C-alpha positions in Angstrom: -250.6 24.5 -94.8 -252.2 21.5 -93.1 -252.1 19.4 -96.3 -248.4 20.1 -96.7 -247.7 18.8 -93.1 -249.8 15.6 -93.8 -248.0 15.1 -97.2 -244.6 15.5 -95.5 -245.6 13.0 -92.8 -246.8 10.5 -95.4 -243.5 10.9 -97.4 -241.4 10.5 -94.3 -243.3 7.4 -93.2 -242.9 5.9 -96.7 -239.2 6.6 -96.7 -238.7 5.0 -93.3 -240.7 2.0 -94.3 -238.6 1.6 -97.4 -235.4 1.6 -95.3 -236.9 -1.0 -93.1 -237.7 -3.2 -96.1 -234.3 -2.9 -97.6 -232.7 -3.7 -94.2 -234.8 -6.8 -93.9 -233.9 -7.9 -97.4 -230.2 -7.4 -96.7 -230.5 -9.4 -93.5 -232.3 -12.1 -95.3 -229.6 -12.3 -98.0 -226.9 -12.6 -95.3 -228.8 -15.3 -93.6 -229.5 -17.2 -96.8 -225.7 -17.4 -97.5 -225.1 -18.9 -94.0 -221.8 -19.6 -92.3 -219.6 -22.6 -93.1 -220.4 -25.6 -91.0 -216.7 -26.4 -90.6 -213.5 -24.4 -90.8 -209.9 -25.3 -91.4 -207.3 -25.1 -88.6 -205.8 -22.1 -90.3 -209.2 -20.3 -90.4 -209.7 -21.0 -86.8 -206.3 -19.5 -85.9 -206.9 -16.4 -88.1 -210.2 -15.8 -86.3 -208.4 -15.8 -82.9 -209.2 -19.4 -81.9 -207.2 -22.5 -81.1 -207.9 -25.7 -83.1 -208.6 -28.6 -80.7 -207.8 -31.6 -82.8 -208.8 -34.1 -80.1 -212.4 -32.9 -80.3 -212.2 -31.5 -83.9 -213.6 -28.1 -82.8 -212.3 -24.6 -82.8 -212.0 -23.2 -79.2 -212.4 -19.4 -78.9 -212.4 -16.7 -81.5 -215.1 -16.1 -84.1 -215.5 -19.8 -85.0 -215.8 -21.0 -81.4 -217.5 -24.4 -81.3 -217.4 -24.9 -85.0 -216.2 -28.2 -86.4 -212.7 -28.4 -87.9 -212.3 -29.9 -91.3 
């Protein structure tokens, strides 16, 4: 009975560790791709921002502060 509990604990720990590793790998893949360093005025507007052509940056929205191409 005691061996079954220990075995169940080991399996559960291994399963959780596996999930942690796959999550880290997915996060690493997303980071490796990166975000564009500049956006178009259209992309800025679609993301809820306003293109400021005097400073060539997107103001507000998801691309806030990014350069406009």
